[in-house]
mmJSON file of the N, C-alpha and C atoms, coordinates in Angstrom:
{"data_MODEL":{"atom_site":{
"group_PDB":["ATOM","ATOM","ATOM","ATOM","ATOM","ATOM","ATOM","ATOM","ATOM","ATOM","ATOM","ATOM","ATOM","ATOM","ATOM","ATOM","ATOM","ATOM","ATOM","ATOM","ATOM","ATOM","ATOM","ATOM","ATOM","ATOM","ATOM","ATOM","ATOM","ATOM","ATOM","ATOM","ATOM","ATOM","ATOM","ATOM","ATOM","ATOM","ATOM","ATOM","ATOM","ATOM","ATOM","ATOM","ATOM","ATOM","ATOM","ATOM","ATOM","ATOM","ATOM","ATOM","ATOM","ATOM","ATOM","ATOM","ATOM","ATOM","ATOM","ATOM","ATOM","ATOM","ATOM","ATOM","ATOM","ATOM","ATOM","ATOM","ATOM","ATOM","ATOM","ATOM","ATOM","ATOM","ATOM","ATOM","ATOM","ATOM","ATOM","ATOM","ATOM","ATOM","ATOM","ATOM","ATOM","ATOM","ATOM","ATOM","ATOM","ATOM","ATOM","ATOM","ATOM","ATOM","ATOM","ATOM","ATOM","ATOM","ATOM","ATOM","ATOM","ATOM","ATOM","ATOM","ATOM","ATOM","ATOM","ATOM","ATOM","ATOM","ATOM","ATOM","ATOM","ATOM","ATOM","ATOM","ATOM","ATOM","ATOM","ATOM","ATOM","ATOM","ATOM","ATOM","ATOM","ATOM","ATOM","ATOM","ATOM","ATOM","ATOM","ATOM","ATOM","ATOM","ATOM","ATOM","ATOM","ATOM","ATOM","ATOM","ATOM","ATOM","ATOM","ATOM","ATOM","ATOM","ATOM","ATOM","ATOM","ATOM","ATOM","ATOM","ATOM","ATOM","ATOM","ATOM","ATOM","ATOM","ATOM","ATOM","ATOM","ATOM","ATOM","ATOM","ATOM","ATOM","ATOM","ATOM","ATOM","ATOM","ATOM","ATOM","ATOM","ATOM","ATOM","ATOM","ATOM","ATOM","ATOM","ATOM","ATOM","ATOM","ATOM","ATOM","ATOM","ATOM","ATOM","ATOM","ATOM","ATOM","ATOM","ATOM","ATOM","ATOM","ATOM","ATOM","ATOM","ATOM","ATOM","ATOM","ATOM","ATOM","ATOM","ATOM","ATOM","ATOM","ATOM","ATOM","ATOM","ATOM","ATOM","ATOM","ATOM","ATOM","ATOM","ATOM","ATOM","ATOM","ATOM","ATOM","ATOM","ATOM","ATOM","ATOM","ATOM","ATOM","ATOM","ATOM","ATOM","ATOM","ATOM","ATOM","ATOM","ATOM"],
"id":[1,2,3,4,5,6,7,8,9,10,11,12,13,14,15,16,17,18,19,20,21,22,23,24,25,26,27,28,29,30,31,32,33,34,35,36,37,38,39,40,41,42,43,44,45,46,47,48,49,50,51,52,53,54,55,56,57,58,59,60,61,62,63,64,65,66,67,68,69,70,71,72,73,74,75,76,77,78,79,80,81,82,83,84,85,86,87,88,89,90,91,92,93,94,95,96,97,98,99,100,101,102,103,104,105,106,107,108,109,110,111,112,113,114,115,116,117,118,119,120,121,122,123,124,125,126,127,128,129,130,131,132,133,134,135,136,137,138,139,140,141,142,143,144,145,146,147,148,149,150,151,152,153,154,155,156,157,158,159,160,161,162,163,164,165,166,167,168,169,170,171,172,173,174,175,176,177,178,179,180,181,182,183,184,185,186,187,188,189,190,191,192,193,194,195,196,197,198,199,200,201,202,203,204,205,206,207,208,209,210,211,212,213,214,215,216,217,218,219,220,221,222,223,224,225,226,227,228,229,230,231,232,233,234],
"type_symbol":["N","C","C","N","C","C","N","C","C","N","C","C","N","C","C","N","C","C","N","C","C","N","C","C","N","C","C","N","C","C","N","C","C","N","C","C","N","C","C","N","C","C","N","C","C","N","C","C","N","C","C","N","C","C","N","C","C","N","C","C","N","C","C","N","C","C","N","C","C","N","C","C","N","C","C","N","C","C","N","C","C","N","C","C","N","C","C","N","C","C","N","C","C","N","C","C","N","C","C","N","C","C","N","C","C","N","C","C","N","C","C","N","C","C","N","C","C","N","C","C","N","C","C","N","C","C","N","C","C","N","C","C","N","C","C","N","C","C","N","C","C","N","C","C","N","C","C","N","C","C","N","C","C","N","C","C","N","C","C","N","C","C","N","C","C","N","C","C","N","C","C","N","C","C","N","C","C","N","C","C","N","C","C","N","C","C","N","C","C","N","C","C","N","C","C","N","C","C","N","C","C","N","C","C","N","C","C","N","C","C","N","C","C","N","C","C","N","C","C","N","C","C","N","C","C","N","C","C","N","C","C","N","C","C"],
"label_atom_id":["N","CA","C","N","CA","C","N","CA","C","N","CA","C","N","CA","C","N","CA","C","N","CA","C","N","CA","C","N","CA","C","N","CA","C","N","CA","C","N","CA","C","N","CA","C","N","CA","C","N","CA","C","N","CA","C","N","CA","C","N","CA","C","N","CA","C","N","CA","C","N","CA","C","N","CA","C","N","CA","C","N","CA","C","N","CA","C","N","CA","C","N","CA","C","N","CA","C","N","CA","C","N","CA","C","N","CA","C","N","CA","C","N","CA","C","N","CA","C","N","CA","C","N","CA","C","N","CA","C","N","CA","C","N","CA","C","N","CA","C","N","CA","C","N","CA","C","N","CA","C","N","CA","C","N","CA","C","N","CA","C","N","CA","C","N","CA","C","N","CA","C","N","CA","C","N","CA","C","N","CA","C","N","CA","C","N","CA","C","N","CA","C","N","CA","C","N","CA","C","N","CA","C","N","CA","C","N","CA","C","N","CA","C","N","CA","C","N","CA","C","N","CA","C","N","CA","C","N","CA","C","N","CA","C","N","CA","C","N","CA","C","N","CA","C","N","CA","C","N","CA","C","N","CA","C","N","CA","C","N","CA","C","N","CA","C","N","CA","C","N","CA","C"],
"label_alt_id":[null,null,null,null,null,null,null,null,null,null,null,null,null,null,null,null,null,null,null,null,null,null,null,null,null,null,null,null,null,null,null,null,null,null,null,null,null,null,null,null,null,null,null,null,null,null,null,null,null,null,null,null,null,null,null,null,null,null,null,null,null,null,null,null,null,null,null,null,null,null,null,null,null,null,null,null,null,null,null,null,null,null,null,null,null,null,null,null,null,null,null,null,null,null,null,null,null,null,null,null,null,null,null,null,null,null,null,null,null,null,null,null,null,null,null,null,null,null,null,null,null,null,null,null,null,null,null,null,null,null,null,null,null,null,null,null,null,null,null,null,null,null,null,null,null,null,null,null,null,null,null,null,null,null,null,null,null,null,null,null,null,null,null,null,null,null,null,null,null,null,null,null,null,null,null,null,null,null,null,null,null,null,null,null,null,null,null,null,null,null,null,null,null,null,null,null,null,null,null,null,null,null,null,null,null,null,null,null,null,null,null,null,null,null,null,null,null,null,null,null,null,null,null,null,null,null,null,null,null,null,null,null,null,null],
"label_comp_id":["MET","MET","MET","LYS","LYS","LYS","SER","SER","SER","CYS","CYS","CYS","VAL","VAL","VAL","ILE","ILE","ILE","HIS","HIS","HIS","ASP","ASP","ASP","LEU","LEU","LEU","PRO","PRO","PRO","GLU","GLU","GLU","PHE","PHE","PHE","SER","SER","SER","VAL","VAL","VAL","THR","THR","THR","SER","SER","SER","TYR","TYR","TYR","GLY","GLY","GLY","ASN","ASN","ASN","GLY","GLY","GLY","LEU","LEU","LEU","ALA","ALA","ALA","TYR","TYR","TYR","CYS","CYS","CYS","LEU","LEU","LEU","ALA","ALA","ALA","HIS","HIS","HIS","LYS","LYS","LYS","PRO","PRO","PRO","SER","SER","SER","GLN","GLN","GLN","ARG","ARG","ARG","ASP","ASP","ASP","ILE","ILE","ILE","PHE","PHE","PHE","PHE","PHE","PHE","GLN","GLN","GLN","GLU","GLU","GLU","ASP","ASP","ASP","ASP","ASP","ASP","ALA","ALA","ALA","ALA","ALA","ALA","GLN","GLN","GLN","PHE","PHE","PHE","ARG","ARG","ARG","ASP","ASP","ASP","GLU","GLU","GLU","LEU","LEU","LEU","ASP","ASP","ASP","ALA","ALA","ALA","LEU","LEU","LEU","THR","THR","THR","GLN","GLN","GLN","GLY","GLY","GLY","THR","THR","THR","PRO","PRO","PRO","ALA","ALA","ALA","LEU","LEU","LEU","ASP","ASP","ASP","TYR","TYR","TYR","GLY","GLY","GLY","ASP","ASP","ASP","ALA","ALA","ALA","LEU","LEU","LEU","ARG","ARG","ARG","VAL","VAL","VAL","ILE","ILE","ILE","TRP","TRP","TRP","SER","SER","SER","ASP","ASP","ASP","TYR","TYR","TYR","ALA","ALA","ALA","HIS","HIS","HIS","CYS","CYS","CYS","ALA","ALA","ALA","GLY","GLY","GLY","ASP","ASP","ASP","LEU","LEU","LEU"],
"label_asym_id":["A","A","A","A","A","A","A","A","A","A","A","A","A","A","A","A","A","A","A","A","A","A","A","A","A","A","A","A","A","A","A","A","A","A","A","A","A","A","A","A","A","A","A","A","A","A","A","A","A","A","A","A","A","A","A","A","A","A","A","A","A","A","A","A","A","A","A","A","A","A","A","A","A","A","A","A","A","A","A","A","A","A","A","A","A","A","A","A","A","A","A","A","A","A","A","A","A","A","A","A","A","A","A","A","A","A","A","A","A","A","A","A","A","A","A","A","A","A","A","A","A","A","A","A","A","A","A","A","A","A","A","A","A","A","A","A","A","A","A","A","A","A","A","A","A","A","A","A","A","A","A","A","A","A","A","A","A","A","A","A","A","A","A","A","A","A","A","A","A","A","A","A","A","A","A","A","A","A","A","A","A","A","A","A","A","A","A","A","A","A","A","A","A","A","A","A","A","A","A","A","A","A","A","A","A","A","A","A","A","A","A","A","A","A","A","A","A","A","A","A","A","A","A","A","A","A","A","A","A","A","A","A","A","A"],
"label_entity_id":["1","1","1","1","1","1","1","1","1","1","1","1","1","1","1","1","1","1","1","1","1","1","1","1","1","1","1","1","1","1","1","1","1","1","1","1","1","1","1","1","1","1","1","1","1","1","1","1","1","1","1","1","1","1","1","1","1","1","1","1","1","1","1","1","1","1","1","1","1","1","1","1","1","1","1","1","1","1","1","1","1","1","1","1","1","1","1","1","1","1","1","1","1","1","1","1","1","1","1","1","1","1","1","1","1","1","1","1","1","1","1","1","1","1","1","1","1","1","1","1","1","1","1","1","1","1","1","1","1","1","1","1","1","1","1","1","1","1","1","1","1","1","1","1","1","1","1","1","1","1","1","1","1","1","1","1","1","1","1","1","1","1","1","1","1","1","1","1","1","1","1","1","1","1","1","1","1","1","1","1","1","1","1","1","1","1","1","1","1","1","1","1","1","1","1","1","1","1","1","1","1","1","1","1","1","1","1","1","1","1","1","1","1","1","1","1","1","1","1","1","1","1","1","1","1","1","1","1","1","1","1","1","1","1"],
"label_seq_id":[1,1,1,2,2,2,3,3,3,4,4,4,5,5,5,6,6,6,7,7,7,8,8,8,9,9,9,10,10,10,11,11,11,12,12,12,13,13,13,14,14,14,15,15,15,16,16,16,17,17,17,18,18,18,19,19,19,20,20,20,21,21,21,22,22,22,23,23,23,24,24,24,25,25,25,26,26,26,27,27,27,28,28,28,29,29,29,30,30,30,31,31,31,32,32,32,33,33,33,34,34,34,35,35,35,36,36,36,37,37,37,38,38,38,39,39,39,40,40,40,41,41,41,42,42,42,43,43,43,44,44,44,45,45,45,46,46,46,47,47,47,48,48,48,49,49,49,50,50,50,51,51,51,52,52,52,53,53,53,54,54,54,55,55,55,56,56,56,57,57,57,58,58,58,59,59,59,60,60,60,61,61,61,62,62,62,63,63,63,64,64,64,65,65,65,66,66,66,67,67,67,68,68,68,69,69,69,70,70,70,71,71,71,72,72,72,73,73,73,74,74,74,75,75,75,76,76,76,77,77,77,78,78,78],
"pdbx_PDB_ins_code":[null,null,null,null,null,null,null,null,null,null,null,null,null,null,null,null,null,null,null,null,null,null,null,null,null,null,null,null,null,null,null,null,null,null,null,null,null,null,null,null,null,null,null,null,null,null,null,null,null,null,null,null,null,null,null,null,null,null,null,null,null,null,null,null,null,null,null,null,null,null,null,null,null,null,null,null,null,null,null,null,null,null,null,null,null,null,null,null,null,null,null,null,null,null,null,null,null,null,null,null,null,null,null,null,null,null,null,null,null,null,null,null,null,null,null,null,null,null,null,null,null,null,null,null,null,null,null,null,null,null,null,null,null,null,null,null,null,null,null,null,null,null,null,null,null,null,null,null,null,null,null,null,null,null,null,null,null,null,null,null,null,null,null,null,null,null,null,null,null,null,null,null,null,null,null,null,null,null,null,null,null,null,null,null,null,null,null,null,null,null,null,null,null,null,null,null,null,null,null,null,null,null,null,null,null,null,null,null,null,null,null,null,null,null,null,null,null,null,null,null,null,null,null,null,null,null,null,null,null,null,null,null,null,null],
"Cartn_x":[53.388,54.1,53.898,53.567,53.351,54.674,54.593,55.779,55.463,56.526,56.389,57.662,57.515,58.668,59.032,60.243,60.648,61.535,62.153,62.934,62.705,62.341,62.164,62.894,64.135,65.009,65.247,65.801,66.027,66.893,67.889,68.82,68.476,67.866,67.609,66.202,65.718,64.54,64.834,64.227,64.36,62.959,62.701,61.419,61.639,60.822,60.86,59.755,60.079,59.116,58.96,57.718,57.463,57.952,57.764,58.161,59.636,60.488,61.93,62.552,61.791,62.372,63.261,62.99,63.78,63.709,64.713,64.771,65.216,64.714,65.173,65.744,67.019,67.674,67.745,67.012,66.961,67.755,68.635,69.412,68.702,68.015,67.141,67.881,69.047,69.707,70.082,70.526,70.937,69.802,68.7,67.548,67.949,68.813,69.254,68.895,68.768,68.458,69.178,69.226,69.834,68.789,68.595,67.611,68.348,68.039,68.63,67.564,67.877,66.919,67.648,66.883,67.376,68.497,69.642,70.737,71.234,71.201,71.63,70.706,69.42,68.473,68.801,69.108,69.482,70.782,71.73,73.005,72.789,71.937,71.617,71.022,70.033,69.373,70.377,71.226,72.221,73.238,73.663,74.635,74.025,72.781,72.11,71.934,71.513,71.36,72.698,73.755,75.074,75.576,75.367,75.829,75.056,73.755,72.949,72.987,73.108,73.136,74.553,75.497,76.881,77.665,77.188,77.851,76.806,76.561,75.478,75.595,76.802,76.969,76.385,76.152,75.58,74.06,73.418,71.973,71.681,70.414,70.08,70.625,70.607,71.16,72.633,73.391,74.822,75.042,74.283,74.424,74.092,73.058,72.69,73.733,74.4,75.497,76.648,76.956,78.013,77.646,76.429,75.989,75.97,75.455,75.418,76.826,77.788,79.156,79.732,79.323,79.797,79.189,77.959,77.233,76.871,77.333,76.934,77.254,78.29,78.624,77.484,76.628,75.477,74.374,74.425,73.393,73.777,74.883,75.308,76.321,76.55,77.526,77.04,77.841,77.492,78.431],
"Cartn_y":[171.049,169.796,169.186,167.935,167.246,167.045,167.106,166.871,165.815,165.172,164.127,164.098,164.183,164.055,162.573,162.246,160.842,160.452,161.442,161.202,162.387,162.104,163.149,162.692,163.112,162.704,163.894,163.678,164.797,165.918,165.557,166.554,166.995,166.099,166.368,165.96,166.598,166.089,166.144,165.209,165.161,165.152,166.116,166.211,165.951,165.069,164.758,165.549,166.136,166.889,166.207,166.113,165.532,164.115,163.318,161.906,161.725,162.566,162.417,163.326,164.243,165.195,166.209,166.443,167.372,166.933,167.348,167.034,168.267,168.381,169.414,168.709,168.947,168.421,169.569,169.443,170.492,170.074,170.961,170.759,171.539,170.824,171.455,172.369,171.957,172.84,174.218,174.263,175.545,176.242,175.529,176.029,176.439,175.647,175.866,174.64,174.829,173.686,173.805,172.674,172.571,171.945,172.546,172.065,171.435,170.167,169.429,169.247,169.561,169.346,168.861,168.283,167.75,166.749,166.903,165.94,165.865,166.992,167.004,166.155,166.13,165.3,163.826,163.441,162.04,161.693,162.605,162.382,162.268,163.133,163.069,161.707,161.28,159.997,158.848,158.87,157.81,157.794,158.985,159.067,158.568,158.959,158.491,156.979,156.44,154.986,154.276,154.804,154.177,154.175,155.282,155.364,154.434,154.336,153.515,152.038,151.725,150.323,149.778,150.62,150.17,150.15,150.874,150.938,150.653,149.376,149.01,149.641,150.03,150.624,152.033,152.661,154.005,153.933,154.693,154.817,156.078,156.404,157.561,158.86,158.988,160.188,160.352,159.259,159.298,159.662,159.022,159.272,160.727,161.264,162.658,163.622,163.264,164.095,164.132,163.003,162.956,163.851,163.701,164.511,165.984,166.305,167.706,168.297,167.548,168.079,168.31,167.482,167.659,168.879,169.232,170.279,171.489,171.553,172.622,174.006,174.109,175.408,175.926,175.039,175.445,176.063,175.878,176.403,177.768,178.317,179.619,179.481,180.526,180.537,179.718,178.767,177.933,178.217],
"Cartn_z":[187.112,187.144,188.528,188.566,189.84,190.564,191.883,192.702,193.754,194.216,195.217,196.06,197.372,198.257,198.308,197.853,197.814,198.994,199.634,200.856,201.775,203.009,204.003,205.258,205.362,206.447,207.38,208.559,209.472,208.878,208.078,207.538,206.114,205.334,203.921,203.53,202.472,201.781,200.285,199.573,198.119,197.536,196.661,195.985,194.509,193.957,192.527,191.831,190.708,189.904,188.554,188.106,186.787,186.646,187.709,187.682,187.346,187.959,187.794,186.755,186.19,185.24,185.95,187.241,188.038,189.497,190.268,191.697,192.461,193.67,194.584,195.808,196.077,197.271,198.268,199.362,200.375,201.606,202.042,203.261,204.359,205.232,206.222,207.21,207.756,208.728,208.164,206.924,206.335,205.59,205.424,204.668,203.248,202.652,201.268,200.452,199.157,198.299,196.967,196.31,194.975,194.07,192.925,191.96,190.787,190.51,189.397,188.327,187.082,185.999,184.757,183.844,182.58,182.826,182.188,182.341,183.784,184.483,185.877,186.753,186.427,187.183,187.008,185.796,185.536,186.25,186.25,186.937,188.449,189.006,190.431,190.784,190.014,190.257,190.154,189.13,188.95,190.09,190.516,191.611,192.919,193.194,194.41,194.383,193.252,193.118,193.296,192.684,192.784,194.227,194.921,196.31,197.229,197.047,197.952,197.594,196.321,195.911,195.833,195.438,195.275,196.571,197.565,198.859,199.934,200.218,201.144,202.53,202.932,204.257,204.33,203.17,203.152,203.125,203.998,203.9,203.077,202.887,202.062,202.652,203.966,204.59,204.285,204.386,204.071,202.604,201.723,200.291,199.96,200.583,200.317,200.866,201.979,202.487,201.492,200.863,199.852,198.669,198.186,197.045,197.42,198.617,199.064,199.078,199.605,199.674,198.279,197.316,195.934,195.265,195.629,194.917,195.791,197.025,197.935,197.379,196.573,195.97,195.088,194.616,193.792,194.642,195.95,196.84,197.397,196.953,197.442,198.568,199.288,200.368,201.535,201.962,203.119,204.268],
"occupancy":[1.0,1.0,1.0,1.0,1.0,1.0,1.0,1.0,1.0,1.0,1.0,1.0,1.0,1.0,1.0,1.0,1.0,1.0,1.0,1.0,1.0,1.0,1.0,1.0,1.0,1.0,1.0,1.0,1.0,1.0,1.0,1.0,1.0,1.0,1.0,1.0,1.0,1.0,1.0,1.0,1.0,1.0,1.0,1.0,1.0,1.0,1.0,1.0,1.0,1.0,1.0,1.0,1.0,1.0,1.0,1.0,1.0,1.0,1.0,1.0,1.0,1.0,1.0,1.0,1.0,1.0,1.0,1.0,1.0,1.0,1.0,1.0,1.0,1.0,1.0,1.0,1.0,1.0,1.0,1.0,1.0,1.0,1.0,1.0,1.0,1.0,1.0,1.0,1.0,1.0,1.0,1.0,1.0,1.0,1.0,1.0,1.0,1.0,1.0,1.0,1.0,1.0,1.0,1.0,1.0,1.0,1.0,1.0,1.0,1.0,1.0,1.0,1.0,1.0,1.0,1.0,1.0,1.0,1.0,1.0,1.0,1.0,1.0,1.0,1.0,1.0,1.0,1.0,1.0,1.0,1.0,1.0,1.0,1.0,1.0,1.0,1.0,1.0,1.0,1.0,1.0,1.0,1.0,1.0,1.0,1.0,1.0,1.0,1.0,1.0,1.0,1.0,1.0,1.0,1.0,1.0,1.0,1.0,1.0,1.0,1.0,1.0,1.0,1.0,1.0,1.0,1.0,1.0,1.0,1.0,1.0,1.0,1.0,1.0,1.0,1.0,1.0,1.0,1.0,1.0,1.0,1.0,1.0,1.0,1.0,1.0,1.0,1.0,1.0,1.0,1.0,1.0,1.0,1.0,1.0,1.0,1.0,1.0,1.0,1.0,1.0,1.0,1.0,1.0,1.0,1.0,1.0,1.0,1.0,1.0,1.0,1.0,1.0,1.0,1.0,1.0,1.0,1.0,1.0,1.0,1.0,1.0,1.0,1.0,1.0,1.0,1.0,1.0,1.0,1.0,1.0,1.0,1.0,1.0],
"B_iso_or_equiv":[0.0,0.0,0.0,0.0,0.0,0.0,0.0,0.0,0.0,0.0,0.0,0.0,0.0,0.0,0.0,0.0,0.0,0.0,0.0,0.0,0.0,0.0,0.0,0.0,0.0,0.0,0.0,0.0,0.0,0.0,0.0,0.0,0.0,0.0,0.0,0.0,0.0,0.0,0.0,0.0,0.0,0.0,0.0,0.0,0.0,0.0,0.0,0.0,0.0,0.0,0.0,0.0,0.0,0.0,0.0,0.0,0.0,0.0,0.0,0.0,0.0,0.0,0.0,0.0,0.0,0.0,0.0,0.0,0.0,0.0,0.0,0.0,0.0,0.0,0.0,0.0,0.0,0.0,0.0,0.0,0.0,0.0,0.0,0.0,0.0,0.0,0.0,0.0,0.0,0.0,0.0,0.0,0.0,0.0,0.0,0.0,0.0,0.0,0.0,0.0,0.0,0.0,0.0,0.0,0.0,0.0,0.0,0.0,0.0,0.0,0.0,0.0,0.0,0.0,0.0,0.0,0.0,0.0,0.0,0.0,0.0,0.0,0.0,0.0,0.0,0.0,0.0,0.0,0.0,0.0,0.0,0.0,0.0,0.0,0.0,0.0,0.0,0.0,0.0,0.0,0.0,0.0,0.0,0.0,0.0,0.0,0.0,0.0,0.0,0.0,0.0,0.0,0.0,0.0,0.0,0.0,0.0,0.0,0.0,0.0,0.0,0.0,0.0,0.0,0.0,0.0,0.0,0.0,0.0,0.0,0.0,0.0,0.0,0.0,0.0,0.0,0.0,0.0,0.0,0.0,0.0,0.0,0.0,0.0,0.0,0.0,0.0,0.0,0.0,0.0,0.0,0.0,0.0,0.0,0.0,0.0,0.0,0.0,0.0,0.0,0.0,0.0,0.0,0.0,0.0,0.0,0.0,0.0,0.0,0.0,0.0,0.0,0.0,0.0,0.0,0.0,0.0,0.0,0.0,0.0,0.0,0.0,0.0,0.0,0.0,0.0,0.0,0.0,0.0,0.0,0.0,0.0,0.0,0.0],
"pdbx_formal_charge":[null,null,null,null,null,null,null,null,null,null,null,null,null,null,null,null,null,null,null,null,null,null,null,null,null,null,null,null,null,null,null,null,null,null,null,null,null,null,null,null,null,null,null,null,null,null,null,null,null,null,null,null,null,null,null,null,null,null,null,null,null,null,null,null,null,null,null,null,null,null,null,null,null,null,null,null,null,null,null,null,null,null,null,null,null,null,null,null,null,null,null,null,null,null,null,null,null,null,null,null,null,null,null,null,null,null,null,null,null,null,null,null,null,null,null,null,null,null,null,null,null,null,null,null,null,null,null,null,null,null,null,null,null,null,null,null,null,null,null,null,null,null,null,null,null,null,null,null,null,null,null,null,null,null,null,null,null,null,null,null,null,null,null,null,null,null,null,null,null,null,null,null,null,null,null,null,null,null,null,null,null,null,null,null,null,null,null,null,null,null,null,null,null,null,null,null,null,null,null,null,null,null,null,null,null,null,null,null,null,null,null,null,null,null,null,null,null,null,null,null,null,null,null,null,null,null,null,null,null,null,null,null,null,null],
"auth_seq_id":[1,1,1,2,2,2,3,3,3,4,4,4,5,5,5,6,6,6,7,7,7,8,8,8,9,9,9,10,10,10,11,11,11,12,12,12,13,13,13,14,14,14,15,15,15,16,16,16,17,17,17,18,18,18,19,19,19,20,20,20,21,21,21,22,22,22,23,23,23,24,24,24,25,25,25,26,26,26,27,27,27,28,28,28,29,29,29,30,30,30,31,31,31,32,32,32,33,33,33,34,34,34,35,35,35,36,36,36,37,37,37,38,38,38,39,39,39,40,40,40,41,41,41,42,42,42,43,43,43,44,44,44,45,45,45,46,46,46,47,47,47,48,48,48,49,49,49,50,50,50,51,51,51,52,52,52,53,53,53,54,54,54,55,55,55,56,56,56,57,57,57,58,58,58,59,59,59,60,60,60,61,61,61,62,62,62,63,63,63,64,64,64,65,65,65,66,66,66,67,67,67,68,68,68,69,69,69,70,70,70,71,71,71,72,72,72,73,73,73,74,74,74,75,75,75,76,76,76,77,77,77,78,78,78],
"auth_comp_id":["MET","MET","MET","LYS","LYS","LYS","SER","SER","SER","CYS","CYS","CYS","VAL","VAL","VAL","ILE","ILE","ILE","HIS","HIS","HIS","ASP","ASP","ASP","LEU","LEU","LEU","PRO","PRO","PRO","GLU","GLU","GLU","PHE","PHE","PHE","SER","SER","SER","VAL","VAL","VAL","THR","THR","THR","SER","SER","SER","TYR","TYR","TYR","GLY","GLY","GLY","ASN","ASN","ASN","GLY","GLY","GLY","LEU","LEU","LEU","ALA","ALA","ALA","TYR","TYR","TYR","CYS","CYS","CYS","LEU","LEU","LEU","ALA","ALA","ALA","HIS","HIS","HIS","LYS","LYS","LYS","PRO","PRO","PRO","SER","SER","SER","GLN","GLN","GLN","ARG","ARG","ARG","ASP","ASP","ASP","ILE","ILE","ILE","PHE","PHE","PHE","PHE","PHE","PHE","GLN","GLN","GLN","GLU","GLU","GLU","ASP","ASP","ASP","ASP","ASP","ASP","ALA","ALA","ALA","ALA","ALA","ALA","GLN","GLN","GLN","PHE","PHE","PHE","ARG","ARG","ARG","ASP","ASP","ASP","GLU","GLU","GLU","LEU","LEU","LEU","ASP","ASP","ASP","ALA","ALA","ALA","LEU","LEU","LEU","THR","THR","THR","GLN","GLN","GLN","GLY","GLY","GLY","THR","THR","THR","PRO","PRO","PRO","ALA","ALA","ALA","LEU","LEU","LEU","ASP","ASP","ASP","TYR","TYR","TYR","GLY","GLY","GLY","ASP","ASP","ASP","ALA","ALA","ALA","LEU","LEU","LEU","ARG","ARG","ARG","VAL","VAL","VAL","ILE","ILE","ILE","TRP","TRP","TRP","SER","SER","SER","ASP","ASP","ASP","TYR","TYR","TYR","ALA","ALA","ALA","HIS","HIS","HIS","CYS","CYS","CYS","ALA","ALA","ALA","GLY","GLY","GLY","ASP","ASP","ASP","LEU","LEU","LEU"],
"auth_asym_id":["A","A","A","A","A","A","A","A","A","A","A","A","A","A","A","A","A","A","A","A","A","A","A","A","A","A","A","A","A","A","A","A","A","A","A","A","A","A","A","A","A","A","A","A","A","A","A","A","A","A","A","A","A","A","A","A","A","A","A","A","A","A","A","A","A","A","A","A","A","A","A","A","A","A","A","A","A","A","A","A","A","A","A","A","A","A","A","A","A","A","A","A","A","A","A","A","A","A","A","A","A","A","A","A","A","A","A","A","A","A","A","A","A","A","A","A","A","A","A","A","A","A","A","A","A","A","A","A","A","A","A","A","A","A","A","A","A","A","A","A","A","A","A","A","A","A","A","A","A","A","A","A","A","A","A","A","A","A","A","A","A","A","A","A","A","A","A","A","A","A","A","A","A","A","A","A","A","A","A","A","A","A","A","A","A","A","A","A","A","A","A","A","A","A","A","A","A","A","A","A","A","A","A","A","A","A","A","A","A","A","A","A","A","A","A","A","A","A","A","A","A","A","A","A","A","A","A","A","A","A","A","A","A","A"],
"auth_atom_id":["N","CA","C","N","CA","C","N","CA","C","N","CA","C","N","CA","C","N","CA","C","N","CA","C","N","CA","C","N","CA","C","N","CA","C","N","CA","C","N","CA","C","N","CA","C","N","CA","C","N","CA","C","N","CA","C","N","CA","C","N","CA","C","N","CA","C","N","CA","C","N","CA","C","N","CA","C","N","CA","C","N","CA","C","N","CA","C","N","CA","C","N","CA","C","N","CA","C","N","CA","C","N","CA","C","N","CA","C","N","CA","C","N","CA","C","N","CA","C","N","CA","C","N","CA","C","N","CA","C","N","CA","C","N","CA","C","N","CA","C","N","CA","C","N","CA","C","N","CA","C","N","CA","C","N","CA","C","N","CA","C","N","CA","C","N","CA","C","N","CA","C","N","CA","C","N","CA","C","N","CA","C","N","CA","C","N","CA","C","N","CA","C","N","CA","C","N","CA","C","N","CA","C","N","CA","C","N","CA","C","N","CA","C","N","CA","C","N","CA","C","N","CA","C","N","CA","C","N","CA","C","N","CA","C","N","CA","C","N","CA","C","N","CA","C","N","CA","C","N","CA","C","N","CA","C","N","CA","C","N","CA","C","N","CA","C","N","CA","C","N","CA","C"],
"pdbx_PDB_model_num":[1,1,1,1,1,1,1,1,1,1,1,1,1,1,1,1,1,1,1,1,1,1,1,1,1,1,1,1,1,1,1,1,1,1,1,1,1,1,1,1,1,1,1,1,1,1,1,1,1,1,1,1,1,1,1,1,1,1,1,1,1,1,1,1,1,1,1,1,1,1,1,1,1,1,1,1,1,1,1,1,1,1,1,1,1,1,1,1,1,1,1,1,1,1,1,1,1,1,1,1,1,1,1,1,1,1,1,1,1,1,1,1,1,1,1,1,1,1,1,1,1,1,1,1,1,1,1,1,1,1,1,1,1,1,1,1,1,1,1,1,1,1,1,1,1,1,1,1,1,1,1,1,1,1,1,1,1,1,1,1,1,1,1,1,1,1,1,1,1,1,1,1,1,1,1,1,1,1,1,1,1,1,1,1,1,1,1,1,1,1,1,1,1,1,1,1,1,1,1,1,1,1,1,1,1,1,1,1,1,1,1,1,1,1,1,1,1,1,1,1,1,1,1,1,1,1,1,1,1,1,1,1,1,1]
}}}
């Protein structure tokens, strides 16, 4: 499956797999990541779009911090 890094920020990177069928949100400081696939991938994409488009004051880094805080328990012990 083809992959493409769609965001590469100092704190986070987001990799899309299969043209949006799955996403990997990587938190660089902790070297942990969360993998979203199927319905979760669509929810991740919708949440990221809503945060960045619905709240203009948030940039992608801010939006990814919000998502990370919501799902960090999926990345194991932090």
